C-alpha positions in Angstrom: -16.3 -44.9 -10.6 -15.9 -48.5 -12.1 -15.9 -48.2 -15.9 -14.6 -44.6 -15.9 -11.5 -43.8 -17.8 -8.4 -43.0 -15.7 -5.2 -41.4 -16.8 -1.9 -42.5 -15.6 0.9 -40.5 -14.0 4.2 -41.5 -12.4 6.0 -39.7 -9.7 9.8 -38.9 -10.1 10.2 -41.0 -6.9 8.8 -44.1 -8.6 11.3 -43.6 -11.5 14.1 -43.3 -9.2 13.3 -46.4 -7.2 12.5 -48.6 -10.1 15.8 -47.5 -11.8 17.7 -48.2 -8.6 16.3 -51.8 -8.6 17.1 -52.3 -12.2 20.5 -51.1 -11.7 21.2 -53.4 -8.8 19.8 -56.4 -10.5 21.7 -55.7 -13.7 25.1 -54.7 -12.2 25.4 -56.1 -8.7 23.5 -59.3 -9.4 24.8 -59.4 -13.0 21.5 -60.5 -14.5 20.1 -58.0 -16.9 17.5 -60.2 -18.3 15.9 -60.6 -14.8 16.1 -56.7 -14.5 14.3 -56.2 -17.8 11.6 -58.8 -16.8 11.0 -57.0 -13.5 10.7 -53.7 -15.4 8.3 -55.2 -18.0 6.2 -57.0 -15.3 5.9 -53.8 -13.2 4.8 -51.8 -16.3 2.2 -54.5 -17.3 0.7 -54.7 -13.7 0.4 -50.9 -13.6 -1.2 -50.7 -17.0 -3.6 -53.6 -16.2 -4.6 -51.9 -13.0 -5.4 -48.7 -14.7 -8.8 -50.3 -15.9 -10.1 -50.3 -12.4 -7.7 -48.9 -9.9 -10.2 -48.6 -7.1 -11.0 -52.4 -7.4 -8.3 -53.2 -5.2 -8.4 -53.0 -1.2 -6.9 -49.8 0.1 -3.5 -50.6 1.7 -2.6 -47.4 3.6 -4.1 -44.0 4.4 -1.7 -41.1 4.9 -3.3 -39.1 7.6 -1.5 -35.9 6.9 -2.7 -35.7 3.2 -5.6 -37.9 3.4 -4.2 -40.0 0.3 -5.2 -43.5 0.2 -2.6 -45.9 -1.2 -3.0 -49.1 -3.0 -0.6 -51.7 -3.6 0.4 -54.1 -6.6 2.7 -56.9 -6.0 5.3 -57.5 -8.7 7.6 -60.4 -8.0 9.6 -59.4 -4.8 8.5 -55.8 -5.1 5.5 -53.5 -4.4 4.2 -50.7 -6.5 2.2 -48.1 -4.6 -0.3 -45.7 -6.1 -3.0 -43.3 -5.3 -6.1 -42.3 -7.1 -7.0 -38.6 -7.2 -10.0 -37.9 -9.2 -9.5 -39.7 -12.6 -5.8 -39.9 -12.1 -3.9 -43.0 -11.0 -0.6 -41.7 -9.8 2.1 -44.2 -9.3 4.3 -43.1 -6.5 6.6 -45.8 -5.1 8.5 -48.9 -6.1 9.7 -50.8 -2.9 11.3 -54.1 -2.1 8.5 -56.2 -0.6 10.4 -57.4 2.5 11.0 -53.6 3.6 8.7 -52.2 6.2 6.0 -50.1 4.8 3.7 -47.4 6.6 
């Protein structure tokens, strides 16, 4: 599958989680510039990974669904995605110090 073209999709949960992080950094930490950098870095990391999303080591397999999750580290956060056919679906945006499955 290397060299194949993949399309990109984002789950509503990803949008909710990254929006929560950006709001927290912007308003609670009072650092809107850092929040914007985080959003930009996450977007850049996802788009860069689209070239070869299966080149990363699998991080976690959901036994119930069979979905294999991959992880991209972005600052103190992690972006999780799955690849289904030719679709890279970005699902979660989580704080790195949190426990993951």
